[in-house]
N, CA, C and O atoms as a GROMACS GRO file, in nm:
protein
  624
    1MET      N    1  16.161  -3.701  10.652
    1MET     CA    2  16.151  -3.737  10.792
    1MET      C    3  16.266  -3.829  10.829
    1MET      O    4  16.309  -3.913  10.750
    2ILE      N    5  16.314  -3.810  10.951
    2ILE     CA    6  16.424  -3.892  11.003
    2ILE      C    7  16.384  -3.942  11.142
    2ILE      O    8  16.333  -3.866  11.223
    3ILE      N    9  16.408  -4.068  11.168
    3ILE     CA   10  16.392  -4.120  11.304
    3ILE      C   11  16.526  -4.101  11.374
    3ILE      O   12  16.632  -4.124  11.315
    4ILE      N   13  16.522  -4.061  11.500
    4ILE     CA   14  16.645  -4.032  11.574
    4ILE      C   15  16.635  -4.090  11.715
    4ILE      O   16  16.528  -4.088  11.776
    5SER      N   17  16.746  -4.140  11.765
    5SER     CA   18  16.749  -4.187  11.904
    5SER      C   19  16.709  -4.070  11.994
    5SER      O   20  16.770  -3.963  11.990
    6SER      N   21  16.607  -4.091  12.076
    6SER     CA   22  16.551  -3.982  12.156
    6SER      C   23  16.653  -3.921  12.253
    6SER      O   24  16.643  -3.803  12.285
    7CYS      N   25  16.749  -4.000  12.298
    7CYS     CA   26  16.849  -3.945  12.392
    7CYS      C   27  16.933  -3.836  12.327
    7CYS      O   28  16.986  -3.749  12.396
    8LEU      N   29  16.946  -3.839  12.195
    8LEU     CA   30  17.031  -3.742  12.125
    8LEU      C   31  16.973  -3.601  12.123
    8LEU      O   32  17.046  -3.503  12.109
    9ILE      N   33  16.841  -3.591  12.139
    9ILE     CA   34  16.781  -3.458  12.137
    9ILE      C   35  16.744  -3.409  12.278
    9ILE      O   36  16.674  -3.309  12.294
   10GLY      N   37  16.793  -3.480  12.379
   10GLY     CA   38  16.776  -3.434  12.516
   10GLY      C   39  16.671  -3.505  12.598
   10GLY      O   40  16.652  -3.469  12.714
   11LEU      N   41  16.603  -3.603  12.542
   11LEU     CA   42  16.506  -3.678  12.622
   11LEU      C   43  16.581  -3.776  12.712
   11LEU      O   44  16.673  -3.845  12.666
   12ASN      N   45  16.544  -3.783  12.837
   12ASN     CA   46  16.613  -3.868  12.934
   12ASN      C   47  16.570  -4.013  12.917
   12ASN      O   48  16.491  -4.066  12.995
   13SER      N   49  16.624  -4.077  12.814
   13SER     CA   50  16.590  -4.215  12.783
   13SER      C   51  16.712  -4.307  12.788
   13SER      O   52  16.699  -4.428  12.765
   14LYS      N   53  16.828  -4.252  12.818
   14LYS     CA   54  16.951  -4.330  12.828
   14LYS      C   55  16.941  -4.427  12.947
   14LYS      O   56  16.865  -4.402  13.041
   15TYR      N   57  17.016  -4.537  12.943
   15TYR     CA   58  17.007  -4.639  13.048
   15TYR      C   59  17.019  -4.582  13.189
   15TYR      O   60  16.955  -4.632  13.281
   16ASN      N   61  17.101  -4.478  13.207
   16ASN     CA   62  17.122  -4.422  13.341
   16ASN      C   63  17.022  -4.310  13.375
   16ASN      O   64  17.038  -4.241  13.476
   17GLY      N   65  16.922  -4.291  13.291
   17GLY     CA   66  16.820  -4.190  13.316
   17GLY      C   67  16.856  -4.053  13.264
   17GLY      O   68  16.782  -3.957  13.283
   18GLU      N   69  16.970  -4.043  13.198
   18GLU     CA   70  17.015  -3.916  13.144
   18GLU      C   71  16.998  -3.916  12.991
   18GLU      O   72  16.922  -3.996  12.937
   19ASN      N   73  17.070  -3.826  12.923
   19ASN     CA   74  17.058  -3.816  12.778
   19ASN      C   75  17.195  -3.788  12.716
   19ASN      O   76  17.294  -3.770  12.788
   20ASN      N   77  17.199  -3.784  12.585
   20ASN     CA   78  17.322  -3.755  12.509
   20ASN      C   79  17.301  -3.631  12.424
   20ASN      O   80  17.341  -3.628  12.307
   21TYR      N   81  17.238  -3.529  12.481
   21TYR     CA   82  17.201  -3.409  12.407
   21TYR      C   83  17.321  -3.341  12.341
   21TYR      O   84  17.428  -3.327  12.399
   22ASP      N   85  17.298  -3.300  12.218
   22ASP     CA   86  17.391  -3.214  12.144
   22ASP      C   87  17.303  -3.128  12.054
   22ASP      O   88  17.220  -3.180  11.981
   23LYS      N   89  17.321  -2.996  12.061
   23LYS     CA   90  17.233  -2.906  11.985
   23LYS      C   91  17.240  -2.932  11.835
   23LYS      O   92  17.146  -2.897  11.763
   24ASN      N   93  17.348  -2.990  11.787
   24ASN     CA   94  17.358  -3.020  11.644
   24ASN      C   95  17.247  -3.113  11.596
   24ASN      O   96  17.206  -3.107  11.480
   25PHE      N   97  17.197  -3.199  11.686
   25PHE     CA   98  17.088  -3.288  11.645
   25PHE      C   99  16.958  -3.211  11.628
   25PHE      O  100  16.877  -3.246  11.543
   26LEU      N  101  16.937  -3.108  11.708
   26LEU     CA  102  16.817  -3.026  11.693
   26LEU      C  103  16.826  -2.937  11.570
   26LEU      O  104  16.724  -2.895  11.515
   27ASP      N  105  16.948  -2.907  11.525
   27ASP     CA  106  16.965  -2.827  11.404
   27ASP      C  107  16.903  -2.896  11.282
   27ASP      O  108  16.871  -2.830  11.183
   28ILE      N  109  16.887  -3.029  11.289
   28ILE     CA  110  16.824  -3.103  11.180
   28ILE      C  111  16.684  -3.050  11.155
   28ILE      O  112  16.634  -3.054  11.042
   29LEU      N  113  16.619  -3.000  11.260
   29LEU     CA  114  16.481  -2.951  11.248
   29LEU      C  115  16.467  -2.838  11.148
   29LEU      O  116  16.358  -2.812  11.098
   30LYS      N  117  16.577  -2.770  11.118
   30LYS     CA  118  16.573  -2.662  11.019
   30LYS      C  119  16.550  -2.718  10.879
   30LYS      O  120  16.502  -2.648  10.790
   31GLU      N  121  16.584  -2.845  10.860
   31GLU     CA  122  16.575  -2.906  10.727
   31GLU      C  123  16.480  -3.025  10.720
   31GLU      O  124  16.428  -3.056  10.613
   32GLU      N  125  16.457  -3.092  10.832
   32GLU     CA  126  16.382  -3.217  10.833
   32GLU      C  127  16.285  -3.222  10.951
   32GLU      O  128  16.302  -3.150  11.050
   33ILE      N  129  16.186  -3.306  10.938
   33ILE     CA  130  16.102  -3.341  11.052
   33ILE      C  131  16.169  -3.461  11.117
   33ILE      O  132  16.202  -3.558  11.049
   34ILE      N  133  16.189  -3.455  11.248
   34ILE     CA  134  16.250  -3.568  11.317
   34ILE      C  135  16.150  -3.635  11.409
   34ILE      O  136  16.064  -3.570  11.468
   35ILE      N  137  16.162  -3.765  11.420
   35ILE     CA  138  16.078  -3.843  11.510
   35ILE      C  139  16.169  -3.911  11.611
   35ILE      O  140  16.241  -4.004  11.576
   36PRO      N  141  16.168  -3.865  11.737
   36PRO     CA  142  16.251  -3.928  11.838
   36PRO      C  143  16.191  -4.060  11.884
   36PRO      O  144  16.069  -4.075  11.893
   37PHE      N  145  16.279  -4.156  11.913
   37PHE     CA  146  16.232  -4.288  11.952
   37PHE      C  147  16.339  -4.359  12.034
   37PHE      O  148  16.457  -4.349  12.003
   38CYS      N  149  16.299  -4.430  12.139
   38CYS     CA  150  16.391  -4.512  12.218
   38CYS      C  151  16.344  -4.657  12.213
   38CYS      O  152  16.243  -4.692  12.274
   39PRO      N  153  16.417  -4.742  12.140
   39PRO     CA  154  16.377  -4.882  12.130
   39PRO      C  155  16.375  -4.957  12.264
   39PRO      O  156  16.290  -5.044  12.285
   40GLU      N  157  16.467  -4.924  12.354
   40GLU     CA  158  16.468  -4.992  12.483
   40GLU      C  159  16.340  -4.966  12.561
   40GLU      O  160  16.281  -5.057  12.619
   41GLN      N  161  16.296  -4.839  12.562
   41GLN     CA  162  16.171  -4.806  12.630
   41GLN      C  163  16.052  -4.871  12.560
   41GLN      O  164  15.963  -4.925  12.625
   42ALA      N  165  16.052  -4.867  12.427
   42ALA     CA  166  15.942  -4.929  12.352
   42ALA      C  167  15.938  -5.080  12.371
   42ALA      O  168  15.833  -5.142  12.357
   43GLY      N  169  16.054  -5.138  12.403
   43GLY     CA  170  16.061  -5.281  12.429
   43GLY      C  171  16.020  -5.319  12.571
   43GLY      O  172  16.022  -5.437  12.607
   44GLY      N  173  15.985  -5.219  12.652
   44GLY     CA  174  15.933  -5.246  12.785
   44GLY      C  175  16.032  -5.228  12.898
   44GLY      O  176  16.001  -5.261  13.012
   45LEU      N  177  16.152  -5.177  12.869
   45LEU     CA  178  16.251  -5.158  12.975
   45LEU      C  179  16.231  -5.022  13.042
   45LEU      O  180  16.193  -4.925  12.976
   46PRO      N  181  16.257  -5.014  13.172
   46PRO     CA  182  16.241  -4.888  13.244
   46PRO      C  183  16.359  -4.794  13.220
   46PRO      O  184  16.463  -4.835  13.167
   47THR      N  185  16.342  -4.670  13.257
   47THR     CA  186  16.450  -4.573  13.259
   47THR      C  187  16.449  -4.510  13.397
   47THR      O  188  16.347  -4.454  13.438
   48PRO      N  189  16.559  -4.517  13.471
   48PRO     CA  190  16.686  -4.581  13.434
   48PRO      C  191  16.675  -4.733  13.437
   48PRO      O  192  16.578  -4.790  13.488
   49ARG      N  193  16.778  -4.799  13.379
   49ARG     CA  194  16.785  -4.945  13.373
   49ARG      C  195  16.931  -4.987  13.380
   49ARG      O  196  17.022  -4.906  13.357
   50SER      N  197  16.953  -5.109  13.410
   50SER     CA  198  17.089  -5.162  13.416
   50SER      C  199  17.149  -5.159  13.275
   50SER      O  200  17.079  -5.192  13.179
   51PRO      N  201  17.276  -5.122  13.260
   51PRO     CA  202  17.337  -5.122  13.127
   51PRO      C  203  17.338  -5.263  13.068
   51PRO      O  204  17.349  -5.362  13.141
   52ALA      N  205  17.325  -5.270  12.936
   52ALA     CA  206  17.322  -5.399  12.866
   52ALA      C  207  17.421  -5.396  12.750
   52ALA      O  208  17.450  -5.291  12.694
   53GLU      N  209  17.470  -5.514  12.715
   53GLU     CA  210  17.558  -5.530  12.600
   53GLU      C  211  17.522  -5.660  12.530
   53GLU      O  212  17.462  -5.749  12.589
   54ILE      N  213  17.560  -5.669  12.404
   54ILE     CA  214  17.534  -5.790  12.326
   54ILE      C  215  17.646  -5.890  12.352
   54ILE      O  216  17.764  -5.856  12.345
   55SER      N  217  17.606  -6.012  12.382
   55SER     CA  218  17.701  -6.120  12.408
   55SER      C  219  17.689  -6.226  12.297
   55SER      O  220  17.580  -6.274  12.268
   56GLY      N  221  17.802  -6.260  12.237
   56GLY     CA  222  17.802  -6.367  12.138
   56GLY      C  223  17.779  -6.322  11.996
   56GLY      O  224  17.745  -6.404  11.910
   57GLY      N  225  17.797  -6.194  11.968
   57GLY     CA  226  17.780  -6.146  11.831
   57GLY      C  227  17.737  -6.001  11.829
   57GLY      O  228  17.781  -5.921  11.912
   58ASP      N  229  17.650  -5.967  11.734
   58ASP     CA  230  17.597  -5.831  11.726
   58ASP      C  231  17.448  -5.836  11.702
   58ASP      O  232  17.386  -5.942  11.716
   59GLY      N  233  17.389  -5.723  11.665
   59GLY     CA  234  17.244  -5.716  11.647
   59GLY      C  235  17.190  -5.809  11.540
   59GLY      O  236  17.081  -5.863  11.555
   60PHE      N  237  17.266  -5.829  11.433
   60PHE     CA  238  17.224  -5.924  11.329
   60PHE      C  239  17.214  -6.064  11.388
   60PHE      O  240  17.121  -6.139  11.358
   61ASP      N  241  17.311  -6.099  11.474
   61ASP     CA  242  17.311  -6.230  11.538
   61ASP      C  243  17.197  -6.244  11.639
   61ASP      O  244  17.140  -6.351  11.654
   62VAL      N  245  17.165  -6.135  11.708
   62VAL     CA  246  17.051  -6.136  11.801
   62VAL      C  247  16.923  -6.166  11.723
   62VAL      O  248  16.842  -6.249  11.765
   63LEU      N  249  16.906  -6.099  11.609
   63LEU     CA  250  16.785  -6.121  11.528
   63LEU      C  251  16.777  -6.264  11.475
   63LEU      O  252  16.668  -6.316  11.454
   64LYS      N  253  16.892  -6.328  11.454
   64LYS     CA  254  16.897  -6.468  11.408
   64LYS      C  255  16.881  -6.566  11.523
   64LYS      O  256  16.866  -6.686  11.500
   65GLY      N  257  16.885  -6.516  11.647
   65GLY     CA  258  16.871  -6.604  11.763
   65GLY      C  259  17.001  -6.668  11.810
   65GLY      O  260  16.997  -6.764  11.887
   66ILE      N  261  17.116  -6.618  11.764
   66ILE     CA  262  17.244  -6.680  11.802
   66ILE      C  263  17.326  -6.593  11.897
   66ILE      O  264  17.434  -6.635  11.938
   67ALA      N  265  17.278  -6.476  11.933
   67ALA     CA  266  17.344  -6.390  12.033
   67ALA      C  267  17.235  -6.337  12.126
   67ALA      O  268  17.117  -6.340  12.092
   68ARG      N  269  17.276  -6.288  12.241
   68ARG     CA  270  17.182  -6.240  12.342
   68ARG      C  271  17.219  -6.100  12.387
   68ARG      O  272  17.335  -6.059  12.374
   69VAL      N  273  17.122  -6.027  12.439
   69VAL     CA  274  17.148  -5.899  12.504
   69VAL      C  275  17.130  -5.923  12.653
   69VAL      O  276  17.024  -5.967  12.699
   70VAL      N  277  17.237  -5.893  12.729
   70VAL     CA  278  17.239  -5.924  12.871
   70VAL      C  279  17.280  -5.799  12.949
   70VAL      O  280  17.367  -5.724  12.906
   71THR      N  281  17.216  -5.778  13.064
   71THR     CA  282  17.252  -5.664  13.148
   71THR      C  283  17.380  -5.694  13.226
   71THR      O  284  17.424  -5.808  13.235
   72LYS      N  285  17.435  -5.590  13.281
   72LYS     CA  286  17.555  -5.604  13.365
   72LYS      C  287  17.528  -5.697  13.484
   72LYS      O  288  17.620  -5.759  13.536
   73ASP      N  289  17.401  -5.706  13.525
   73ASP     CA  290  17.359  -5.792  13.636
   73ASP      C  291  17.332  -5.936  13.592
   73ASP      O  292  17.297  -6.021  13.674
   74GLY      N  293  17.350  -5.964  13.462
   74GLY     CA  294  17.329  -6.100  13.411
   74GLY      C  295  17.188  -6.133  13.367
   74GLY      O  296  17.157  -6.249  13.341
   75VAL      N  297  17.100  -6.033  13.360
   75VAL     CA  298  16.962  -6.056  13.318
   75VAL      C  299  16.953  -6.052  13.166
   75VAL      O  300  17.002  -5.958  13.103
   76ASP      N  301  16.890  -6.153  13.108
   76ASP     CA  302  16.873  -6.160  12.963
   76ASP      C  303  16.755  -6.070  12.922
   76ASP      O  304  16.641  -6.095  12.960
   77VAL      N  305  16.784  -5.966  12.846
   77VAL     CA  306  16.681  -5.871  12.801
   77VAL      C  307  16.667  -5.874  12.648
   77VAL      O  308  16.620  -5.778  12.587
   78THR      N  309  16.708  -5.984  12.590
   78THR     CA  310  16.705  -5.999  12.444
   78THR      C  311  16.566  -5.970  12.387
   78THR      O  312  16.553  -5.896  12.290
   79GLU      N  313  16.465  -6.028  12.447
   79GLU     CA  314  16.329  -6.011  12.394
   79GLU      C  315  16.286  -5.865  12.396
   79GLU      O  316  16.216  -5.819  12.305
   80ASN      N  317  16.325  -5.791  12.499
   80ASN     CA  318  16.293  -5.648  12.506
   80ASN      C  319  16.358  -5.572  12.391
   80ASN      O  320  16.297  -5.485  12.330
   81TYR      N  321  16.483  -5.606  12.361
   81TYR     CA  322  16.555  -5.538  12.253
   81TYR      C  323  16.496  -5.572  12.117
   81TYR      O  324  16.488  -5.486  12.029
   82ILE      N  325  16.456  -5.697  12.099
   82ILE     CA  326  16.394  -5.736  11.972
   82ILE      C  327  16.258  -5.667  11.958
   82ILE      O  328  16.226  -5.613  11.852
   83LYS      N  329  16.178  -5.669  12.064
   83LYS     CA  330  16.046  -5.603  12.059
   83LYS      C  331  16.062  -5.455  12.028
   83LYS      O  332  15.990  -5.401  11.944
   84GLY      N  333  16.156  -5.387  12.094
   84GLY     CA  334  16.179  -5.245  12.070
   84GLY      C  335  16.223  -5.217  11.928
   84GLY      O  336  16.183  -5.117  11.868
   85ALA      N  337  16.306  -5.305  11.872
   85ALA     CA  338  16.352  -5.288  11.733
   85ALA      C  339  16.234  -5.298  11.637
   85ALA      O  340  16.223  -5.218  11.544
   86TYR      N  341  16.146  -5.393  11.660
   86TYR     CA  342  16.029  -5.406  11.572
   86TYR      C  343  15.930  -5.290  11.588
   86TYR      O  344  15.864  -5.252  11.493
   87GLU      N  345  15.921  -5.236  11.708
   87GLU     CA  346  15.837  -5.117  11.728
   87GLU      C  347  15.896  -4.998  11.652
   87GLU      O  348  15.822  -4.920  11.592
   88ALA      N  349  16.028  -4.984  11.655
   88ALA     CA  350  16.094  -4.876  11.580
   88ALA      C  351  16.072  -4.894  11.430
   88ALA      O  352  16.044  -4.797  11.358
   89LEU      N  353  16.083  -5.018  11.384
   89LEU     CA  354  16.060  -5.044  11.241
   89LEU      C  355  15.915  -5.014  11.203
   89LEU      O  356  15.889  -4.959  11.096
   90LYS      N  357  15.822  -5.051  11.290
   90LYS     CA  358  15.680  -5.022  11.263
   90LYS      C  359  15.659  -4.872  11.246
   90LYS      O  360  15.591  -4.828  11.153
   91LEU      N  361  15.718  -4.793  11.335
   91LEU     CA  362  15.706  -4.647  11.327
   91LEU      C  363  15.768  -4.595  11.198
   91LEU      O  364  15.710  -4.510  11.131
   92ALA      N  365  15.885  -4.645  11.165
   92ALA     CA  366  15.952  -4.602  11.042
   92ALA      C  367  15.866  -4.633  10.919
   92ALA      O  368  15.858  -4.552  10.826
   93LYS      N  369  15.803  -4.748  10.918
   93LYS     CA  370  15.719  -4.786  10.803
   93LYS      C  371  15.592  -4.700  10.796
   93LYS      O  372  15.549  -4.662  10.687
   94ILE      N  373  15.533  -4.670  10.911
   94ILE     CA  374  15.413  -4.587  10.914
   94ILE      C  375  15.440  -4.452  10.847
   94ILE      O  376  15.357  -4.402  10.770
   95TYR      N  377  15.557  -4.393  10.876
   95TYR     CA  378  15.590  -4.261  10.825
   95TYR      C  379  15.675  -4.265  10.698
   95TYR      O  380  15.714  -4.159  10.648
   96GLY      N  381  15.705  -4.382  10.646
   96GLY     CA  382  15.785  -4.391  10.525
   96GLY      C  383  15.928  -4.342  10.543
   96GLY      O  384  15.988  -4.287  10.451
   97ILE      N  385  15.982  -4.361  10.662
   97ILE     CA  386  16.116  -4.313  10.694
   97ILE      C  387  16.221  -4.402  10.628
   97ILE      O  388  16.212  -4.525  10.633
   98THR      N  389  16.320  -4.340  10.567
   98THR     CA  390  16.426  -4.414  10.500
   98THR      C  391  16.564  -4.384  10.560
   98THR      O  392  16.664  -4.437  10.513
   99LYS      N  393  16.568  -4.299  10.664
   99LYS     CA  394  16.696  -4.264  10.726
   99LYS      C  395  16.679  -4.252  10.877
   99LYS      O  396  16.578  -4.204  10.927
  100ALA      N  397  16.783  -4.300  10.949
  100ALA     CA  398  16.782  -4.293  11.094
  100ALA      C  399  16.918  -4.245  11.143
  100ALA      O  400  17.022  -4.281  11.088
  101ILE      N  401  16.916  -4.163  11.247
  101ILE     CA  402  17.038  -4.122  11.317
  101ILE      C  403  17.029  -4.186  11.455
  101ILE      O  404  16.940  -4.154  11.534
  102LEU      N  405  17.122  -4.277  11.482
  102LEU     CA  406  17.114  -4.359  11.601
  102LEU      C  407  17.237  -4.344  11.689
  102LEU      O  408  17.347  -4.316  11.640
  103LYS      N  409  17.219  -4.362  11.819
  103LYS     CA  410  17.327  -4.343  11.917
  103LYS      C  411  17.438  -4.445  11.897
  103LYS      O  412  17.415  -4.566  11.897
  104SER      N  413  17.557  -4.396  11.880
  104SER     CA  414  17.675  -4.480  11.862
  104SER      C  415  17.694  -4.577  11.978
  104SER      O  416  17.668  -4.544  12.093
  105LYS      N  417  17.740  -4.694  11.945
  105LYS     CA  418  17.786  -4.798  12.040
  105LYS      C  419  17.676  -4.865  12.122
  105LYS      O  420  17.705  -4.957  12.198
  106SER      N  421  17.554  -4.822  12.109
  106SER     CA  422  17.442  -4.877  12.185
  106SER      C  423  17.408  -5.019  12.139
  106SER      O  424  17.422  -5.050  12.020
  107PRO      N  425  17.365  -5.108  12.232
  107PRO     CA  426  17.324  -5.242  12.190
  107PRO      C  427  17.195  -5.241  12.106
  107PRO      O  428  17.164  -5.340  12.040
  108SER      N  429  17.122  -5.132  12.108
  108SER     CA  430  17.007  -5.116  12.018
  108SER      C  431  17.046  -5.040  11.893
  108SER      O  432  17.022  -5.085  11.781
  109CYS      N  433  17.106  -4.924  11.914
  109CYS     CA  434  17.121  -4.826  11.807
  109CYS      C  435  17.260  -4.820  11.746
  109CYS      O  436  17.279  -4.754  11.644
  110GLY      N  437  17.357  -4.886  11.804
  110GLY     CA  438  17.493  -4.879  11.753
  110GLY      C  439  17.503  -4.922  11.608
  110GLY      O  440  17.438  -5.018  11.566
  111CYS      N  441  17.584  -4.852  11.532
  111CYS     CA  442  17.604  -4.890  11.392
  111CYS      C  443  17.752  -4.874  11.359
  111CYS      O  444  17.807  -4.764  11.360
  112GLY      N  445  17.814  -4.986  11.330
  112GLY     CA  446  17.957  -4.987  11.301
  112GLY      C  447  18.040  -5.031  11.419
  112GLY      O  448  18.137  -5.105  11.404
  113GLU      N  449  18.001  -4.984  11.538
  113GLU     CA  450  18.072  -5.020  11.661
  113GLU      C  451  17.973  -5.037  11.776
  113GLU      O  452  17.877  -4.961  11.789
  114ILE      N  453  17.998  -5.139  11.858
  114ILE     CA  454  17.919  -5.161  11.978
  114ILE      C  455  18.015  -5.206  12.089
  114ILE      O  456  18.130  -5.242  12.063
  115TYR      N  457  17.967  -5.204  12.212
  115TYR     CA  458  18.047  -5.258  12.322
  115TYR      C  459  18.053  -5.410  12.308
  115TYR      O  460  17.960  -5.472  12.255
  116ASP      N  461  18.164  -5.469  12.354
  116ASP     CA  462  18.194  -5.609  12.324
  116ASP      C  463  18.127  -5.713  12.412
  116ASP      O  464  18.149  -5.832  12.392
  117GLY      N  465  18.045  -5.673  12.509
  117GLY     CA  466  17.976  -5.769  12.594
  117GLY      C  467  18.048  -5.799  12.723
  117GLY      O  468  17.997  -5.876  12.805
  118SER      N  469  18.165  -5.741  12.744
  118SER     CA  470  18.244  -5.768  12.865
  118SER      C  471  18.218  -5.667  12.977
  118SER      O  472  18.261  -5.689  13.090
  119PHE      N  473  18.148  -5.559  12.947
  119PHE     CA  474  18.124  -5.449  13.041
  119PHE      C  475  18.255  -5.389  13.091
  119PHE      O  476  18.264  -5.342  13.205
  120LYS      N  477  18.357  -5.391  13.005
  120LYS     CA  478  18.487  -5.332  13.038
  120LYS      C  479  18.518  -5.212  12.948
  120LYS      O  480  18.634  -5.175  12.930
  121ASN      N  481  18.412  -5.154  12.893
  121ASN     CA  482  18.424  -5.035  12.808
  121ASN      C  483  18.508  -5.062  12.682
  121ASN      O  484  18.574  -4.973  12.630
  122LYS      N  485  18.502  -5.187  12.633
  122LYS     CA  486  18.576  -5.225  12.512
  122LYS      C  487  18.481  -5.224  12.393
  122LYS      O  488  18.367  -5.271  12.402
  123ILE      N  489  18.529  -5.170  12.284
  123ILE     CA  490  18.449  -5.156  12.162
  123ILE      C  491  18.490  -5.264  12.061
  123ILE      O  492  18.607  -5.302  12.053
  124LYS      N  493  18.393  -5.312  11.984
  124LYS     CA  494  18.421  -5.404  11.875
  124LYS      C  495  18.339  -5.360  11.754
  124LYS      O  496  18.243  -5.284  11.767
  125ASP      N  497  18.375  -5.408  11.637
  125ASP     CA  498  18.295  -5.384  11.518
  125ASP      C  499  18.162  -5.456  11.536
  125ASP      O  500  18.158  -5.570  11.583
  126GLY      N  501  18.054  -5.391  11.498
  126GLY     CA  502  17.925  -5.454  11.511
  126GLY      C  503  17.812  -5.354  11.502
  126GLY      O  504  17.834  -5.233  11.490
  127THR      N  505  17.692  -5.406  11.509
  127THR     CA  506  17.570  -5.328  11.491
  127THR      C  507  17.471  -5.366  11.600
  127THR      O  508  17.462  -5.483  11.636
  128GLY      N  509  17.397  -5.268  11.651
  128GLY     CA  510  17.294  -5.295  11.750
  128GLY      C  511  17.170  -5.359  11.688
  128GLY      O  512  17.159  -5.368  11.566
  129VAL      N  513  17.080  -5.402  11.772
  129VAL     CA  514  16.961  -5.477  11.727
  129VAL      C  515  16.870  -5.392  11.638
  129VAL      O  516  16.833  -5.437  11.530
  130THR      N  517  16.835  -5.272  11.681
  130THR     CA  518  16.748  -5.186  11.600
  130THR      C  519  16.817  -5.144  11.472
  130THR      O  520  16.756  -5.144  11.365
  131ALA      N  521  16.943  -5.107  11.482
  131ALA     CA  522  17.018  -5.067  11.362
  131ALA      C  523  17.022  -5.182  11.262
  131ALA      O  524  17.006  -5.160  11.142
  132ALA      N  525  17.044  -5.304  11.310
  132ALA     CA  526  17.048  -5.421  11.221
  132ALA      C  527  16.913  -5.441  11.151
  132ALA      O  528  16.907  -5.466  11.031
  133LEU      N  529  16.805  -5.430  11.228
  133LEU     CA  530  16.672  -5.448  11.169
  133LEU      C  531  16.642  -5.339  11.066
  133LEU      O  532  16.585  -5.367  10.961
  134PHE      N  533  16.681  -5.217  11.096
  134PHE     CA  534  16.665  -5.109  10.998
  134PHE      C  535  16.742  -5.140  10.870
  134PHE      O  536  16.687  -5.128  10.760
  135LEU      N  537  16.867  -5.178  10.884
  135LEU     CA  538  16.949  -5.207  10.766
  135LEU      C  539  16.890  -5.322  10.684
  135LEU      O  540  16.891  -5.317  10.561
  136GLU      N  541  16.840  -5.424  10.752
  136GLU     CA  542  16.777  -5.537  10.682
  136GLU      C  543  16.652  -5.494  10.605
  136GLU      O  544  16.608  -5.562  10.513
  137ASN      N  545  16.595  -5.380  10.645
  137ASN     CA  546  16.472  -5.332  10.581
  137ASN      C  547  16.495  -5.207  10.496
  137ASN      O  548  16.400  -5.133  10.467
  138GLY      N  549  16.618  -5.183  10.458
  138GLY     CA  550  16.649  -5.076  10.363
  138GLY      C  551  16.651  -4.935  10.421
  138GLY      O  552  16.644  -4.838  10.346
  139ILE      N  553  16.659  -4.923  10.551
  139ILE     CA  554  16.665  -4.791  10.613
  139ILE      C  555  16.811  -4.755  10.635
  139ILE      O  556  16.885  -4.831  10.698
  140GLN      N  557  16.852  -4.640  10.584
  140GLN     CA  558  16.989  -4.594  10.602
  140GLN      C  559  17.011  -4.558  10.748
  140GLN      O  560  16.929  -4.490  10.809
  141VAL      N  561  17.122  -4.604  10.804
  141VAL     CA  562  17.154  -4.579  10.944
  141VAL      C  563  17.283  -4.498  10.951
  141VAL      O  564  17.384  -4.534  10.892
  142ILE      N  565  17.276  -4.388  11.026
  142ILE     CA  566  17.391  -4.301  11.047
  142ILE      C  567  17.417  -4.297  11.197
  142ILE      O  568  17.326  -4.269  11.275
  143SER      N  569  17.540  -4.325  11.238
  143SER     CA  570  17.571  -4.320  11.381
  143SER      C  571  17.578  -4.174  11.425
  143SER      O  572  17.607  -4.085  11.345
  144SER      N  573  17.551  -4.151  11.552
  144SER     CA  574  17.557  -4.014  11.605
  144SER      C  575  17.697  -3.957  11.588
  144SER      O  576  17.711  -3.838  11.559
  145GLU      N  577  17.800  -4.038  11.605
  145GLU     CA  578  17.938  -3.990  11.587
  145GLU      C  579  17.964  -3.952  11.441
  145GLU      O  580  18.025  -3.848  11.413
  146GLU      N  581  17.918  -4.036  11.349
  146GLU     CA  582  17.935  -4.008  11.206
  146GLU      C  583  17.863  -3.878  11.169
  146GLU      O  584  17.916  -3.796  11.094
  147PHE      N  585  17.743  -3.859  11.222
  147PHE     CA  586  17.667  -3.738  11.194
  147PHE      C  587  17.741  -3.615  11.244
  147PHE      O  588  17.752  -3.516  11.172
  148LEU      N  589  17.791  -3.620  11.368
  148LEU     CA  590  17.859  -3.504  11.424
  148LEU      C  591  17.989  -3.473  11.351
  148LEU      O  592  18.025  -3.356  11.336
  149LYS      N  593  18.060  -3.576  11.304
  149LYS     CA  594  18.181  -3.551  11.225
  149LYS      C  595  18.145  -3.475  11.098
  149LYS      O  596  18.216  -3.383  11.058
  150GLY      N  597  18.037  -3.515  11.035
  150GLY     CA  598  17.990  -3.447  10.915
  150GLY      C  599  17.950  -3.303  10.943
  150GLY      O  600  17.976  -3.214  10.862
  151LYS      N  601  17.885  -3.281  11.058
  151LYS     CA  602  17.845  -3.144  11.095
  151LYS      C  603  17.969  -3.058  11.118
  151LYS      O  604  17.973  -2.942  11.077
  152ASN      N  605  18.069  -3.115  11.185
  152ASN     CA  606  18.190  -3.039  11.212
  152ASN      C  607  18.262  -3.002  11.082
  152ASN      O  608  18.315  -2.892  11.070
  153LYS      N  609  18.263  -3.095  10.987
  153LYS     CA  610  18.328  -3.067  10.858
  153LYS      C  611  18.253  -2.956  10.786
  153LYS      O  612  18.314  -2.870  10.722
  154THR      N  613  18.120  -2.959  10.796
  154THR     CA  614  18.040  -2.858  10.728
  154THR      C  615  18.064  -2.718  10.785
  154THR      O  616  18.058  -2.620  10.712
  155LYS      N  617  18.090  -2.710  10.915
  155LYS     CA  618  18.106  -2.581  10.981
  155LYS      C  619  18.239  -2.514  10.950
  155LYS      O  620  18.252  -2.393  10.968
  156LYS      N  621  18.339  -2.589  10.902
  156LYS     CA  622  18.473  -2.533  10.878
  156LYS      C  623  18.473  -2.440  10.759
  156LYS      O  624  18.577  -2.384  10.725
   0.00000   0.00000   0.00000
């Protein structure tokens, strides 16, 4: 079983009410059972919602209480992101999930790269809140971009 960011399989859970559908993510169903999940929604945020970025660090820092998740409008939504991350972890533990495919660059799901907190479409090295919590609990995290690169290599 794999937990996957719900936006990747076509569920309209992205901040703007849309999704990041790619049929390659549904191809996983041929080999695995997937469980779609959106930490932002589980943390109590609506869809659509104002875009958010991590300010002052990354998801590991948010979990330590030294960074915040703030919307473009200046609203602190840190608690929603932390709550959603713990709900995702609870689900992963219930099903014994050891692998997750998460949306690249997201303040929840980003792994390896996230937006820098300036809302200027700038990327920095870092990890989202849910991805950080998963990694701290031994769950392998694969970014959506990393997954698709691997799929493309396999198809050649």
